[in-house]
N, C-alpha and C positions, 0 to 999 in steps of 0.2 A: 556479546551479541554483535552480529554483523551489521554494517551500516545498511539501512533500508533506503530504497529508492521509491519515489512516487511512481504510480503506473505510467505516466507519460515518460519519465526518465528511463524506466525499464524498457519501454517500447522503443525509445530512441537508440538504446544500446543493443536491442535485439533480444533482451531477456524477457521471459514470460510474455510471449507474443500477445496473448489475450484475444486472438481471433478465433472464430469457430474453427475447430480442428487444430487449434494451437496446442502446444505442449503445456500441461498443467501437472504439477506434482506437489503434494503436501504430505507430511508425516505427522500423525497425531500420537502423542504419548499419554498414557493414563496418569502418570505422576509428573510433578514439577521437575525441571532440570533434565528433561529428556530421559526419564527413567520409567521402568515398568513396561507393561504391554505396549506395543506400537502397532500402528495401522498406516500403511501407505495408500494414498488415493491419487487417482488421475481423473476422477469424475465425481459428480455430486453424490452426497450421502445424506439422505433425509433423516437418519437416526443413527448416531454413533453406536448405540447399543446393538445394532445389527452386526457390528464387527467385534463383538465381545468386549467393548470398552464401557465401563460404568460411567466414566467421565473423561474429560480432556484436561490434563494438567499442564501440558506444554505442546508447542507446535513448531515445526520447522517447515518453512515454505521454500521449496527449491525453485519452483517457477509458478507463475500465477499472473495476476492477483486472484485471490479467493474472497468470497463473502461468507462469513460464518454467522450463525444465528444462535441465540441463547436457548431456544427451545427446538424440539423436534419439528419436522415438516416445514423447515424454513420460516419459523415464526419467532416473534419476539425481537429483542434488540439485535441490530446487525453490526458486524465488525468487518472492516476491510483489512485483509491480511496480505501484505506485500512480501516480496522476497526477503527472507531473513529468519532470525531465530526469535521465538517467544517462549522464554523459559518458565513463565508462570502466567496465570490468568490476567494479572494486572498489567502485563506488558502488551496485551491486545485490547484491554478494556479500561476505559477511564471511569467506568461506572462502579461505584462501590456496592451497588445493589445487585449487580449481575456478575457472578463468577463462573457461569457455566457456558459451555459451547456444545450444543447437541446436534447441530446439522450444519452442513456447508456445501457450497457449490462454487465452481469456477466462475469468475467474473467475465462474462462474455462481452467482448467489444467488437462491434462490426468493423469491417475493413475501411469504410470511409471515415469513421471516427478515428481509427488508428492513424490514418494519413494526416488528419487534422491535428492530432496530438503530437505527432512527430514534428510537424511544421511549427506548432506552438513552442515546443521545446527548443527548436532551432532559433526562433525569433527571440525567445527569452534569453538564450545564451548570448545572442548578439547584443541585446539591450544591456545585459550585465557587463559585457566587455566594454561597450561604449561608456557606460557610467563609470567604470573603473579607470578608464583612460581620459576622462574629460574633466574640465574644471567646472565649477558651479556656474550656471548661466546668470546668476544673480551676483552683482557686484555693488559694493557700497561706494557711493560717491563721496569724494573728499569734502565738498562744500556743504552739502545738506545733511550728511550722515545717514541719509535714507538709502534703502536698497533699490536698485533699478534692475529689472530683469529683462533679458533679451527674449524675443519670441522666436 
């Protein structure tokens, strides 16, 4: 399975733009491990049976993100599918009660939100770098044995 990125990380690297008019592509397979009938989508699908699939056994997301639903007409439990491979239902669902995926749509993200997410990813990367390169602001004093923290 390929390493999945969160939607903000995808957007920061230009993958799965998530904007209206952005590029979305997902492939549904009727059987596990990308076997059997397949259906490629670039837009929402309210009922997978419309594409001659009885069920969805595995999924490959080329660009997205997508929101999948357990029932037809975008109802039931929701699953966010990011770029990557999902070889069987339990790779997209942590729910043991739900093993079906019957409808899905691209996750639309407005332009202003995209800019905020990109900035947030940049700030988080800076924070990670600062933390990795800094010493703890708390130091134990030799006399009292208590920790003193700088502000």
